[in-house]
ZALUM-447617 format. One record per residue (C-alpha): residue number from 1; chain; x, y negated, z. Coordinates in steps of 0.2 Angstrom, whole numbers, plus 5000, padded with zeros to 4 digits. Example, Ala and Ser with C-alpha at 12.3 -4.5 7.8 and 13.67 -1.06 7.14 Angstrom:
  seq  mol     u     v     w
    1    A  5062  5022  5039
    2    A  5068  5005  5036
***
This chain:
  seq  mol     u     v     w
    1    A  5000  5000  5000
    2    A  5005  4982  4998
    3    A  5018  4974  5010
    4    A  5018  4956  5016
    5    A  5034  4947  5020
    6    A  5032  4936  5035
    7    A  5041  4924  5046
    8    A  5053  4933  5059
    9    A  5042  4935  5075
   10    A  5049  4943  5091
   11    A  5039  4958  5097
   12    A  5040  4970  5111
   13    A  5051  4984  5104
   14    A  5059  5000  5111
   15    A  5075  4990  5110
   16    A  5086  5005  5108
   17    A  5100  4994  5101
   18    A  5103  4985  5117
   19    A  5095  4997  5129
   20    A  5082  4986  5135
   21    A  5063  4985  5133
   22    A  5061  4966  5133
   23    A  5068  4957  5118
   24    A  5081  4943  5120
   25    A  5078  4936  5103
   26    A  5072  4918  5100
   27    A  5056  4915  5090
   28    A  5050  4901  5079
   29    A  5033  4902  5086
   30    A  5027  4889  5098
   31    A  5028  4891  5117
   32    A  5014  4902  5123
   33    A  5010  4909  5106
   34    A  5014  4927  5101
   35    A  5009  4940  5087
   36    A  4993  4945  5096
   37    A  4987  4927  5097
   38    A  4992  4924  5080
   39    A  4983  4939  5073
   40    A  4968  4933  5084
   41    A  4967  4917  5074
   42    A  4964  4926  5058
   43    A  4947  4922  5050
   44    A  4932  4932  5057
   45    A  4930  4941  5040
   46    A  4947  4950  5042
   47    A  4942  4956  5059
   48    A  4926  4964  5054
   49    A  4935  4981  5051
   50    A  4948  4985  5063
   51    A  4960  4999  5058
   52    A  4975  5006  5067
   53    A  4990  4999  5056
   54    A  5008  5002  5057
   55    A  5021  4988  5057
   56    A  5039  4993  5053
   57    A  5051  4983  5062
   58    A  5069  4978  5057
   59    A  5077  4991  5067
   60    A  5064  5004  5059
   61    A  5054  5006  5075
   62    A  5035  5006  5071
   63    A  5022  4996  5081
   64    A  5003  5000  5079
   65    A  4990  4986  5079
   66    A  4971  4987  5076
   67    A  4969  4974  5062
   68    A  4963  4975  5044
   69    A  4977  4978  5032
   70    A  4988  4993  5029
   71    A  5006  4987  5032
   72    A  5015  4972  5038
   73    A  5034  4971  5036
   74    A  5043  4959  5047
   75    A  5058  4949  5039
   76    A  5069  4935  5042
   77    A  5062  4919  5034
   78    A  5074  4905  5037
   79    A  5093  4909  5033
   80    A  5104  4897  5042
   81    A  5120  4892  5033
   82    A  5131  4898  5048
   83    A  5122  4913  5056
   84    A  5137  4914  5068
   85    A  5129  4900  5077
   86    A  5115  4911  5082
   87    A  5118  4912  5101
   88    A  5108  4928  5106
   89    A  5116  4945  5103
   90    A  5099  4952  5099
   91    A  5095  4938  5086
   92    A  5111  4942  5077
   93    A  5107  4960  5077
   94    A  5090  4957  5069
   95    A  5098  4946  5056
   96    A  5111  4960  5053
   97    A  5097  4972  5050
   98    A  5090  4960  5037
   99    A  5106  4959  5028
  100    A  5106  4978  5028
  101    A  5089  4979  5020
  102    A  5094  4966  5007
  103    A  5110  4976  5003
  104    A  5100  4992  5001
  105    A  5086  4983  4990
  106    A  5099  4975  4979
  107    A  5094  4957  4984
  108    A  5111  4954  4991
  109    A  5122  4954  4975
  110    A  5141  4957  4979
  111    A  5156  4967  4973
  112    A  5159  4985  4977
  113    A  5173  4980  4989
  114    A  5162  4968  4999
  115    A  5148  4980  4999
  116    A  5160  4993  5006
  117    A  5166  4981  5019
  118    A  5148  4976  5025
  119    A  5143  4995  5026
  120    A  5158  4999  5036
  121    A  5153  4986  5049
  122    A  5135  4992  5049
  123    A  5142  5010  5052
  124    A  5153  5004  5067
  125    A  5138  4995  5074
  126    A  5126  5011  5072
  127    A  5137  5026  5075
  128    A  5153  5019  5083
  129    A  5171  5022  5080
  130    A  5177  5031  5064
  131    A  5175  5050  5063
  132    A  5177  5056  5045
  133    A  5165  5071  5046
  134    A  5152  5061  5056
  135    A  5154  5046  5043
  136    A  5151  5057  5028
  137    A  5136  5066  5036
  138    A  5128  5049  5041
  139    A  5131  5042  5023
  140    A  5122  5057  5016
  141    A  5106  5054  5025
  142    A  5107  5035  5025
  143    A  5106  5024  5009
  144    A  5115  5007  5012
  145    A  5118  5003  4994
  146    A  5112  5010  4977
  147    A  5124  5023  4971
  148    A  5134  5022  4987
  149    A  5143  5038  4983
  150    A  5155  5029  4971
  151    A  5161  5018  4985
  152    A  5161  5030  4999
  153    A  5180  5031  5000
  154    A  5182  5012  5002
  155    A  5168  5013  5016
  156    A  5178  5026  5026
  157    A  5194  5016  5023
  158    A  5187  5000  5030
  159    A  5178  5009  5044
  160    A  5194  5017  5050
  161    A  5201  4999  5054
  162    A  5186  4995  5066
  163    A  5191  5006  5080
  164    A  5186  4998  5097
  165    A  5174  4985  5089
  166    A  5158  4983  5099
  167    A  5141  4983  5090
  168    A  5139  4964  5094
  169    A  5156  4961  5085
  170    A  5151  4972  5070
  171    A  5135  4962  5069
  172    A  5145  4946  5069
  173    A  5156  4952  5055
  174    A  5141  4957  5044
  175    A  5134  4939  5046
  176    A  5151  4931  5043
  177    A  5154  4941  5027
  178    A  5136  4939  5020
  179    A  5134  4920  5023
  180    A  5149  4917  5010
  181    A  5140  4927  4996
  182    A  5130  4916  4984
  183    A  5115  4927  4985
  184    A  5114  4926  5004
  185    A  5096  4923  5009
  186    A  5090  4920  4991
  187    A  5072  4925  4986
  188    A  5069  4924  4968
  189    A  5053  4916  4961
  190    A  5052  4919  4942
  191    A  5049  4904  4931
  192    A  5053  4895  4915
  193    A  5059  4877  4911
  194    A  5051  4865  4899
  195    A  5060  4873  4884
  196    A  5053  4890  4889
  197    A  5070  4897  4895
  198    A  5067  4911  4908
  199    A  5074  4905  4925
  200    A  5073  4910  4944
  201    A  5068  4897  4957
  202    A  5074  4899  4975
  203    A  5075  4888  4991
  204    A  5088  4887  5004
  205    A  5093  4876  5019
  206    A  5101  4864  5007
  207    A  5087  4862  4994
  208    A  5079  4869  4979
  209    A  5090  4881  4968
  210    A  5089  4886  4950
  211    A  5096  4902  4944
  212    A  5099  4909  4927
  213    A  5100  4928  4930
  214    A  5110  4929  4946
  215    A  5120  4913  4942
  216    A  5116  4897  4950
  217    A  5115  4883  4938
  218    A  5108  4869  4948
  219    A  5104  4863  4966
  220    A  5092  4849  4970
  221    A  5098  4844  4988
  222    A  5084  4838  5000
  223    A  5093  4821  5000
  224    A  5090  4819  4982
  225    A  5072  4825  4981
  226    A  5059  4812  4983
  227    A  5043  4823  4982
  228    A  5039  4841  4979
  229    A  5021  4845  4972
  230    A  5012  4857  4961
  231    A  4998  4856  4948
  232    A  4990  4873  4943
  233    A  5005  4883  4937
  234    A  5017  4868  4936
  235    A  5030  4865  4950
  236    A  5036  4847  4950
  237    A  5052  4840  4958
  238    A  5053  4821  4959
  239    A  5070  4814  4961
  240    A  5076  4798  4969
  241    A  5079  4785  4955
  242    A  5097  4783  4959
  243    A  5100  4801  4956
  244    A  5094  4802  4938
  245    A  5090  4784  4934
  246    A  5073  4778  4928
  247    A  5072  4792  4914
  248    A  5066  4809  4917
  249    A  5065  4808  4936
  250    A  5052  4822  4937
  251    A  5058  4839  4933
  252    A  5045  4852  4929
  253    A  5045  4871  4930
  254    A  5031  4884  4925
  255    A  5027  4899  4936
  256    A  5017  4914  4932
  257    A  5001  4908  4941
  258    A  4993  4895  4952
  259    A  4995  4906  4967
  260    A  5013  4909  4964
  261    A  5016  4891  4961
  262    A  5007  4886  4977
  263    A  5016  4900  4987
  264    A  5033  4893  4982
  265    A  5028  4875  4985
  266    A  5023  4881  5003
  267    A  5040  4890  5006
  268    A  5049  4874  5000
  269    A  5039  4863  5013
  270    A  5043  4875  5027
  271    A  5061  4876  5023
  272    A  5062  4857  5022
  273    A  5053  4855  5038
  274    A  5063  4868  5047
  275    A  5081  4862  5042
  276    A  5078  4844  5039
  277    A  5066  4837  5052
  278    A  5069  4835  5070
  279    A  5050  4839  5075
  280    A  5037  4848  5065
  281    A  5025  4835  5056
  282    A  5008  4832  5064
  283    A  4993  4838  5054
  284    A  4984  4824  5044
  285    A  4967  4819  5050
  286    A  4953  4827  5039
  287    A  4945  4816  5027
  288    A  4926  4812  5031
  289    A  4919  4814  5013
  290    A  4931  4823  5002
  291    A  4950  4829  5001
  292    A  4963  4828  4988
  293    A  4977  4840  4987
  294    A  4984  4852  5000
  295    A  4985  4849  5018
  296    A  4997  4863  5021
  297    A  5010  4860  5035
  298    A  5024  4871  5043
  299    A  5019  4877  5060
  300    A  5032  4882  5072
  301    A  5049  4875  5079
  302    A  5061  4867  5068
  303    A  5079  4872  5068
  304    A  5083  4856  5079
  305    A  5070  4861  5091
  306    A  5077  4879  5092
  307    A  5094  4872  5096
  308    A  5087  4860  5110
  309    A  5077  4875  5117
  310    A  5093  4886  5118
  311    A  5102  4871  5126
  312    A  5088  4869  5139
  313    A  5088  4887  5143
  314    A  5107  4888  5145
  315    A  5109  4903  5134
  316    A  5127  4902  5131
  317    A  5125  4889  5117
  318    A  5139  4879  5111
  319    A  5134  4866  5097
  320    A  5150  4867  5087
  321    A  5162  4880  5091
  322    A  5155  4898  5091
  323    A  5165  4914  5087
  324    A  5164  4931  5094
  325    A  5180  4929  5104
  326    A  5175  4912  5112
  327    A  5161  4919  5122
  328    A  5167  4924  5139
  329    A  5160  4942  5138
  330    A  5171  4947  5124
  331    A  5190  4949  5125
  332    A  5202  4935  5118
  333    A  5212  4944  5105
  334    A  5227  4934  5100
  335    A  5229  4944  5084
  336    A  5211  4938  5079
  337    A  5216  4920  5081
  338    A  5233  4922  5072
  339    A  5223  4929  5057
  340    A  5211  4915  5058
  341    A  5226  4903  5057
  342    A  5232  4911  5041
  343    A  5215  4909  5034
  344    A  5213  4891  5039
  345    A  5230  4885  5033
  346    A  5228  4895  5017
  347    A  5213  4885  5013
  348    A  5222  4869  5016
  349    A  5237  4875  5006
  350    A  5226  4880  4991
  351    A  5218  4862  4991
  352    A  5236  4855  4991
  353    A  5240  4865  4975
  354    A  5224  4859  4967
  355    A  5231  4841  4969
  356    A  5244  4845  4955
  357    A  5235  4859  4946
  358    A  5218  4852  4944
  359    A  5218  4833  4949
  360    A  5235  4827  4942
  361    A  5233  4838  4927
  362    A  5216  4830  4923
  363    A  5223  4812  4925
  364    A  5238  4814  4913
  365    A  5228  4823  4900
  366    A  5214  4810  4901
  367    A  5227  4796  4897
  368    A  5238  4807  4886
  369    A  5252  4801  4897
  370    A  5264  4816  4898
  371    A  5275  4823  4885
  372    A  5270  4841  4880
  373    A  5287  4848  4885
  374    A  5286  4841  4903
  375    A  5268  4847  4904
  376    A  5273  4864  4900
  377    A  5288  4863  4912
  378    A  5277  4857  4926
  379    A  5261  4867  4925
  380    A  5268  4883  4918
  381    A  5279  4883  4934
  382    A  5265  4880  4947
  383    A  5250  4888  4939
  384    A  5255  4906  4942
  385    A  5258  4901  4961
  386    A  5241  4893  4961
  387    A  5232  4908  4953
  388    A  5240  4920  4965
  389    A  5235  4910  4981
  390    A  5217  4908  4974
  391    A  5215  4927  4973
  392    A  5224  4929  4989
  393    A  5212  4917  4998
  394    A  5197  4927  4992
  395    A  5204  4943  4998
  396    A  5208  4937  5016
  397    A  5192  4927  5016
  398    A  5181  4942  5012
  399    A  5191  4957  5020
  400    A  5199  4948  5036
  401    A  5214  4960  5033
  402    A  5228  4947  5029
  403    A  5243  4956  5036
  404    A  5243  4971  5025
  405    A  5238  4960  5010
  406    A  5253  4949  5013
  407    A  5264  4964  5012
  408    A  5255  4972  4997
  409    A  5253  4956  4986
  410    A  5269  4948  4989
  411    A  5278  4962  4981
  412    A  5269  4957  4965
  413    A  5272  4939  4966
  414    A  5290  4939  4971
  415    A  5296  4935  4953
  416    A  5284  4920  4951
  417    A  5291  4913  4967
  418    A  5309  4916  4962
  419    A  5305  4907  4945
  420    A  5297  4893  4954
  421    A  5312  4890  4965
  422    A  5324  4891  4951
  423    A  5315  4878  4940
  424    A  5310  4866  4955
  425    A  5325  4855  4953
  426    A  5322  4853  4935
  427    A  5304  4849  4937
  428    A  5307  4836  4950
  429    A  5321  4828  4941
  430    A  5312  4828  4924
  431    A  5297  4821  4931
  432    A  5306  4807  4940
  433    A  5316  4803  4923
  434    A  5300  4803  4913
  435    A  5291  4791  4925
  436    A  5305  4778  4923
  437    A  5306  4780  4905
  438    A  5287  4780  4900
  439    A  5277  4766  4906
  440    A  5260  4774  4903
  441    A  5266  4789  4914
  442    A  5272  4778  4927
  443    A  5256  4769  4928
  444    A  5246  4785  4929
  445    A  5257  4792  4942
  446    A  5255  4776  4953
  447    A  5237  4775  4950
  448    A  5235  4793  4955
  449    A  5244  4791  4971
  450    A  5231  4778  4976
  451    A  5217  4790  4974
  452    A  5210  4798  4990
  453    A  5213  4816  4984
  454    A  5232  4812  4984
  455    A  5233  4809  5003
  456    A  5252  4812  5003
  457    A  5266  4806  4991
  458    A  5263  4815  4975
  459    A  5279  4825  4974
  460    A  5277  4831  4992
  461    A  5264  4843  4985
  462    A  5277  4851  4974
  463    A  5286  4857  4989
  464    A  5271  4866  4996
  465    A  5274  4883  4989
  466    A  5291  4885  4997
  467    A  5285  4878  5013
  468    A  5271  4890  5013
  469    A  5283  4905  5013
  470    A  5291  4898  5028
  471    A  5274  4897  5037
  472    A  5270  4916  5033
  473    A  5287  4921  5041
  474    A  5284  4911  5057
  475    A  5266  4917  5059
  476    A  5270  4935  5055
  477    A  5284  4934  5067
  478    A  5272  4928  5081
  479    A  5261  4943  5077
  480    A  5275  4956  5078
  481    A  5279  4949  5095
  482    A  5261  4951  5100
  483    A  5259  4969  5094
  484    A  5266  4984  5103
  485    A  5274  4997  5092
  486    A  5259  5009  5095
  487    A  5246  4996  5088
  488    A  5238  5002  5072
  489    A  5242  4986  5063
  490    A  5260  4985  5069
  491    A  5268  4994  5054
  492    A  5258  4983  5041
  493    A  5263  4967  5050
  494    A  5281  4972  5052
  495    A  5282  4977  5033
  496    A  5274  4960  5028
  497    A  5286  4951  5039
  498    A  5301  4960  5031
  499    A  5295  4956  5013
  500    A  5293  4937  5017
  501    A  5309  4936  5027
  502    A  5319  4943  5012
  503    A  5311  4930  5001
  504    A  5314  4916  5013
  505    A  5332  4921  5019
  506    A  5340  4912  5004
  507    A  5327  4897  5003
  508    A  5332  4887  5019
  509    A  5347  4878  5011
  510    A  5337  4875  4995
  511    A  5322  4869  5004
  512    A  5333  4856  5014
  513    A  5341  4850  4998
  514    A  5324  4849  4989
  515    A  5316  4839  5004
  516    A  5330  4827  5003
  517    A  5328  4824  4984
  518    A  5309  4822  4987
  519    A  5312  4809  5001
  520    A  5324  4800  4990
  521    A  5312  4799  4976
  522    A  5298  4793  4988
  523    A  5309  4779  4994
  524    A  5314  4774  4976
  525    A  5296  4770  4973
  526    A  5294  4760  4989
  527    A  5310  4750  4989
  528    A  5312  4734  4979
  529    A  5330  4730  4973
  530    A  5337  4748  4970
  531    A  5340  4757  4953
  532    A  5347  4774  4957
  533    A  5344  4780  4975
  534    A  5344  4798  4970
  535    A  5362  4798  4965
  536    A  5371  4815  4967
  537    A  5378  4819  4984
  538    A  5367  4806  4993
  539    A  5358  4812  5008
  540    A  5344  4803  5018
  541    A  5347  4803  5037
  542    A  5335  4791  5046
  543    A  5322  4777  5043
  544    A  5315  4766  5056
  545    A  5311  4749  5063
  546    A  5325  4738  5071
  547    A  5326  4720  5075
  548    A  5340  4710  5067
  549    A  5348  4696  5076
  550    A  5348  4679  5066
  551    A  5350  4661  5070
  552    A  5331  4660  5071
  553    A  5331  4675  5084
  554    A  5326  4693  5082
  555    A  5318  4697  5065
  556    A  5309  4714  5062
  557    A  5318  4724  5048
  558    A  5316  4741  5041
  559    A  5333  4751  5041
  560    A  5337  4766  5030
  561    A  5352  4777  5034
  562    A  5360  4788  5020
  563    A  5376  4798  5020
  564    A  5385  4784  5011
  565    A  5377  4768  5016
  566    A  5365  4758  5027
  567    A  5351  4748  5019
  568    A  5340  4735  5028
  569    A  5324  4728  5021
  570    A  5309  4717  5025
  571    A  5291  4720  5022
  572    A  5286  4714  5005
  573    A  5272  4702  5001
  574    A  5267  4709  4985
  575    A  5251  4720  4982
  576    A  5262  4735  4979
  577    A  5266  4736  4998
  578    A  5285  4739  4995
  579    A  5300  4734  5006
  580    A  5312  4722  4999
  581    A  5331  4725  5002
  582    A  5340  4711  5011
  583    A  5357  4720  5013
  584    A  5368  4736  5012
  585    A  5383  4741  5022
  586    A  5394  4755  5016
  587    A  5398  4768  5029
  588    A  5416  4769  5024
  589    A  5426  4759  5038
  590    A  5410  4756  5048
  591    A  5410  4755  5067
  592    A  5395  4755  5080
  593    A  5396  4748  5098
  594    A  5383  4746  5111
  595    A  5382  4727  5115
  596    A  5368  4724  5127
  597    A  5379  4714  5140
  598    A  5387  4703  5126
  599    A  5371  4697  5119
  600    A  5359  4699  5134
  601    A  5346  4708  5122
  602    A  5339  4725  5128
  603    A  5344  4740  5118
  604    A  5356  4730  5107
  605    A  5370  4737  5097
  606    A  5383  4730  5085
  607    A  5387  4737  5068
  608    A  5404  4732  5061
  609    A  5407  4735  5042
  610    A  5421  4729  5030
  611    A  5409  4716  5023
  612    A  5400  4709  5038
  613    A  5394  4712  5056
  614    A  5376  4713  5061
  615    A  5368  4714  5078
  616    A  5352  4724  5080
  617    A  5340  4729  5094
  618    A  5329  4745  5096
  619    A  5312  4745  5104
  620    A  5318  4758  5117
  621    A  5334  4764  5124
  622    A  5329  4781  5117
  623    A  5328  4774  5099
  624    A  5344  4765  5101
  625    A  5352  4782  5106
  626    A  5345  4790  5091
  627    A  5352  4777  5079
  628    A  5369  4776  5087
  629    A  5371  4794  5087
  630    A  5366  4796  5068
  631    A  5376  4782  5063
  632    A  5392  4788  5072
  633    A  5389  4806  5065
  634    A  5386  4799  5047
  635    A  5402  4788  5048
  636    A  5412  4803  5053
  637    A  5405  4813  5039
  638    A  5409  4799  5027
  639    A  5427  4799  5032
  640    A  5429  4817  5026
  641    A  5421  4814  5010
  642    A  5432  4812  4995
  643    A  5421  4800  4986
  644    A  5421  4782  4992
  645    A  5404  4775  4995
  646    A  5408  4759  4985
  647    A  5407  4770  4969
  648    A  5389  4773  4972
  649    A  5385  4755  4976
  650    A  5390  4747  4960
  651    A  5377  4755  4949
  652    A  5365  4757  4963
  653    A  5359  4740  4968
  654    A  5353  4725  4958
  655    A  5350  4714  4974
  656    A  5362  4699  4976
  657    A  5380  4704  4982
  658    A  5382  4704  5001
  659    A  5394  4690  5001
  660    A  5384  4678  4991
  661    A  5373  4672  5006
  662    A  5375  4670  5025
  663    A  5365  4684  5032
  664    A  5364  4676  5049
  665    A  5355  4661  5041
  666    A  5342  4673  5033
  667    A  5325  4664  5033
  668    A  5312  4670  5044
  669    A  5296  4676  5036
  670    A  5282  4662  5037
  671    A  5265  4666  5045
  672    A  5258  4666  5027
  673    A  5270  4679  5022
  674    A  5266  4690  5037
  675    A  5247  4689  5034
  676    A  5250  4692  5015
  677    A  5260  4707  5018
  678    A  5247  4714  5030
  679    A  5233  4711  5019
  680    A  5242  4719  5005
  681    A  5244  4735  5016
  682    A  5225  4734  5020
  683    A  5221  4734  5001
  684    A  5231  4750  4998
  685    A  5223  4767  4998
  686    A  5224  4775  5015
  687    A  5238  4787  5011
  688    A  5250  4773  5007
  689    A  5249  4767  5025
  690    A  5252  4785  5031
  691    A  5270  4786  5023
  692    A  5282  4787  5037
  693    A  5291  4771  5033
  694    A  5275  4761  5035
  695    A  5270  4770  5051
  696    A  5288  4767  5058
  697    A  5286  4748  5054
  698    A  5270  4746  5063
  699    A  5274  4758  5078
  700    A  5292  4751  5080
  701    A  5300  4768  5079
  702    A  5310  4779  5068
  703    A  5311  4796  5060
  704    A  5325  4807  5054
  705    A  5327  4820  5040
  706    A  5329  4833  5054
  707    A  5312  4827  5060
  708    A  5305  4830  5043
  709    A  5313  4847  5042
  710    A  5305  4852  5058
  711    A  5288  4845  5053
  712    A  5288  4857  5039
  713    A  5287  4871  5051
  714    A  5273  4863  5061
  715    A  5258  4862  5049
  716    A  5241  4867  5055
  717    A  5223  4867  5050
  718    A  5206  4871  5058
  719    A  5190  4864  5065
  720    A  5192  4853  5081
  721    A  5180  4843  5091
  722    A  5185  4825  5092
  723    A  5180  4812  5105
  724    A  5185  4794  5107
  725    A  5190  4787  5123
  726    A  5173  4777  5127
  727    A  5161  4789  5117
  728    A  5150  4802  5124
  729    A  5148  4814  5110
  730    A  5160  4826  5102
  731    A  5161  4826  5083
  732    A  5166  4842  5073
  733    A  5179  4839  5060
  734    A  5190  4850  5049
  735    A  5208  4844  5054
  736    A  5224  4845  5044
  737    A  5241  4841  5052
  738    A  5255  4838  5040
  739    A  5268  4825  5038
  740    A  5267  4818  5056
  741    A  5248  4814  5053
  742    A  5231  4821  5057
  743    A  5219  4821  5042
  744    A  5200  4822  5045
  745    A  5188  4831  5034
  746    A  5169  4835  5037
  747    A  5172  4853  5031
  748    A  5187  4863  5024
  749    A  5178  4862  5007
  750    A  5181  4843  5005
  751    A  5193  4837  4992
  752    A  5200  4822  5001
  753    A  5200  4816  5020
  754    A  5188  4804  5027
  755    A  5201  4796  5038
  756    A  5218  4799  5045
  757    A  5228  4796  5061
  758    A  5247  4795  5060
  759    A  5255  4802  5076
  760    A  5273  4795  5076
  761    A  5274  4786  5093
  762    A  5259  4796  5100
  763    A  5261  4807  5115
  764    A  5251  4823  5117
  765    A  5246  4830  5134
  766    A  5232  4838  5144
  767    A  5218  4826  5150
  768    A  5220  4820  5168
  769    A  5206  4819  5181
  770    A  5203  4800  5178
  771    A  5198  4804  5159
  772    A  5183  4813  5165
  773    A  5184  4827  5153
  774    A  5175  4843  5160
  775    A  5179  4854  5145
  776    A  5191  4868  5142
  777    A  5205  4868  5129
  778    A  5206  4849  5127
  779    A  5221  4839  5122
  780    A  5224  4821  5123
  781    A  5233  4809  5111
  782    A  5238  4792  5116
  783    A  5248  4777  5109
  784    A  5247  4762  5121
  785    A  5229  4759  5123
  786    A  5223  4770  5109
  787    A  5216  4787  5116
  788    A  5209  4802  5107
  789    A  5203  4819  5114
  790    A  5202  4835  5104
  791    A  5194  4851  5109
  792    A  5199  4868  5102
  793    A  5189  4884  5102
  794    A  5201  4895  5112
  795    A  5216  4895  5123
  796    A  5227  4901  5108
  797    A  5222  4887  5096
  798    A  5223  4874  5110
  799    A  5241  4880  5113
  800    A  5245  4880  5095
  801    A  5239  4862  5092
  802    A  5249  4856  5107
  803    A  5264  4865  5101
  804    A  5265  4859  5083
  805    A  5261  4841  5088
  806    A  5274  4840  5101
  807    A  5287  4848  5090
  808    A  5283  4837  5075
  809    A  5283  4820  5085
  810    A  5297  4823  5097
  811    A  5314  4820  5088
  812    A  5328  4832  5091
  813    A  5343  4826  5100
  814    A  5355  4827  5085
  815    A  5354  4827  5066
  816    A  5358  4845  5064
  817    A  5358  4843  5045
  818    A  5375  4834  5045
  819    A  5383  4846  5057
  820    A  5396  4859  5051
  821    A  5389  4876  5049
  822    A  5398  4883  5065
  823    A  5390  4869  5075
  824    A  5373  4872  5067
  825    A  5373  4890  5073
  826    A  5376  4885  5091
  827    A  5364  4869  5091
  828    A  5348  4869  5099
  829    A  5334  4856  5097
***
């Protein structure tokens, strides 16, 4: 007999899953309402003939009620975008049963691999730990998937890995996998468009969807829809004028009958109310004489009301952070969070590769700005890396087994990484030459760097593949220390670490050299008065703010220390936001002495060179120590160099020769110049203010090449809750930490950050009692009066964020890059 799909309603069931008689699920029914009262509200005509009927529940138990009909089938009606936020274990169980049903009825379209993974978690939930004979017997009598015999081997292989996983954890994994599938929660309503093309309509939490076959071809978000209506068999979607303009703002679809059309319209109304409205709408007053149109309204709690209900009842609800391991009744498995870190940072890394492979490629093709030879050199080198990681992310996102995957897949990609490294020097060099030679390419390059998607200097993204290998080694190293030799994943983890270590063992020196070249080219773009900063043999050592003593007092200057010279600059007043060179001092013959007592200026030291003497002051004694230490070390290394620094300077600088003006009488910037320079910074896109030279300028601090190298190892991504000092609420954000800066996104899928927070000069600590933070896993960032609080989901992630921020913002005592090898081996930060 016919079956009726209904909204999920909680009933008294045997509760065999949890061993209790009373359900702990949460219903969308109004308080005080239950299925019996709902049935009692049926029209009298339907109650004239009461028959004992059976209702088959999601867990296959059967309830008997005396009503007119033959069979009712309970089903989940509203599919939330993140079912992991369902707080009750029993509710998650019912949702998992719905996924099981959809999989068996071919509603949840997916690959064989994903189907096998889903079934393996369902097996773990229903029959417990892996036993091959029991598994095979169970699969013979239970059909989870059409023709499941062909994937039985994969099912058993996956199930073997779930030993020790509780039913609740299995349910959670089922929901996590299912929600990422395009057909999750989709119910097709056959229709046709104005041209008669056969399509399928569906509705979800985000709006009305249009499919052609199983492929989604359009989405009409609720925010874009002005009105939904139907007229006989025609379903009408009226869009806001700003979406489609004044023409064709109403889209029309034809369904099979008036009843089908009205039914789909009702479902849309219910979905819109449930997911978009805070409260259910009040019914309209009935017309006295006659009515026009339908008065249908959704009856029941909205999603917002359900969330508030859970909060009020204290049912372990956490609005933002909810994972199976963050609930206190489950063990905190460090390996789980390490795997999650790999997944989170892989998402960010793939987005970084897309800056080059997708966005920059599109920009140069659009303007026809790059020679064909350079196009081939650049993109043929990075495309294989991008394609590999795109596939790799899908694998670990679906299968949650990244350790063995790293081991297996890196064997096949080793040649591509080796080729990428070998050509990397050539790519960077040729790209730099071409931007100097071709004005159109230079313009496209500079304009692209001002786009939001390019949130770091462009050539920084070209270093990401090599840096990512270092990250794999560090993460896997932590995991191997965590596992005991008896752990089932220890061998896979150790093999993965071995593969990555072999690949990275020869990369460290090359990475330092490439980072140096990247930094020199970045400075080349941002300094006025320099022709060839990337001269062979030159190494960047430190950049930062010092105050130079002149006849008019202390003047703020930006200093740049290299292996052969010291440059000092002032903030430019042009719209390009560059720094203008005021002087350069060769290191050959230089002497540095502390001189606080002589000049009565705190943190003051004197730099004697063959050409002139200057007096400078640092913002703190610690900063003064860093500068003096690096200067003295660079001077010693310059003495040993066979090349004299003068040979670099002649072709390098086009600024006036140092003897042509009296440096002591250098004019102070006027107030107009200062305001002009600051306003020019404000006009720049956000990432230009995040480059380290600009941050150092405004924070009165410095950063060294050693700091940059350490920062490469301290990159992290993940969801955090952020709270400002004087605000009450927490905001959930996807946070990326790289290049000494936090970048904030709404979700990990966004192409560019909403905002950023440079951390040079900030301190990181746990909150104190006076901060009034009554939450676990919170860290505090502070620079002077600027205070931010961030909340992590677990002890492990809290400690990782604290670790990476501390290491990346606390300078090592010495610049180990300039030490001889025997000293480097014994050096500790």
